[in-house]
N, C-alpha and C positions, 0 to 999 in steps of 0.2 A: 607721631600723630596718627591716630586711627580715626577714620570716618566711616560710620556704618549706616546704611540706609535700610530701615525696618528689619533689623536682625531677628525679631521674634516671629516674623511671619512663618507660620506652619509649625511652630515649636509647641510641644506639650508644656503644660504649666510648670512641671518640674524642671524642664529644660530652660524655661524663662528664668527660674530661680538661679540655675547654674550659670546662665549667661550673665546675669547681674553680678554674681560673685566674680566672674572672670573680668568683667569691666572694671569693677572696684580694684582687683589685683593689678590690672594694667596701670590704673591711676596711681596706685601705691608704689609702683615701680618707676614713677616719674613721667609717664606718658600722658598726652592729652588725648581724650576720647570725646568725639563728637558723634552723637547718635540722633538720627532722624527717626522718631518713633511715636506711635499712637498708643502703645500698650501702657496703661497707667501704672502697672507694677514696676515697669522700668522708669517711667517719668518721675514717680514719687521717690525714687532712689537717686535721682540725679543731684549733683552739687548745684547746678544752675540750669534754669529752664528759659528758653526763648520761645515764646508762643507766637506763631506766625498765623495771621488770619486776615480777615474774618472768616472768609470761606475759601474755597479753592478757585483756581482759574483767575479770571479777571478781578474777582472780588478779594483775592488773597494778596499775600506778599508784604503785608505790613507787620511790624513788631507791635503786638497789642498788649503784651504782658512779658515781663522778664523778672527773674529773681530766683530765690530758692523755691522749691515746690510749695512750701508754706506761704511764702509772699505772694506767689501767683494765685494760690487758693484764696488768700485773704482779700485780694483786690479784684476778684472776678466780677463783682457787681458793677464797679467803675469801668473796668476794661472790657467787659462783655466777652471774657475769655471762656470758651467752652472748656479748655483744658483746666482752668482754675475752678470752674463750676464742678467738674467731676473729681478734681483733686480734693476739693473741700469735703466731699462725701467720704473719701478714702482716708484722709489724714486725721 
């Protein structure tokens, strides 16, 4: 199992693409990969998204949306998911 916290921080866009390929390769090899990430290029390539919100700090920590990126995008109006709102624009 790999757990990565914001692995795209400071990366060039081309490197984000390469990172996404590496993450898929790790999964293809049978590994579990958990990524804490705000970069929507990475989020939209996830198999499953768990959106924690609504805000940070004391207002956060609740699961407000979960599912495939498409499911999170489709339900953003009901869940008030910021991630879903922005995913909808990219998918």
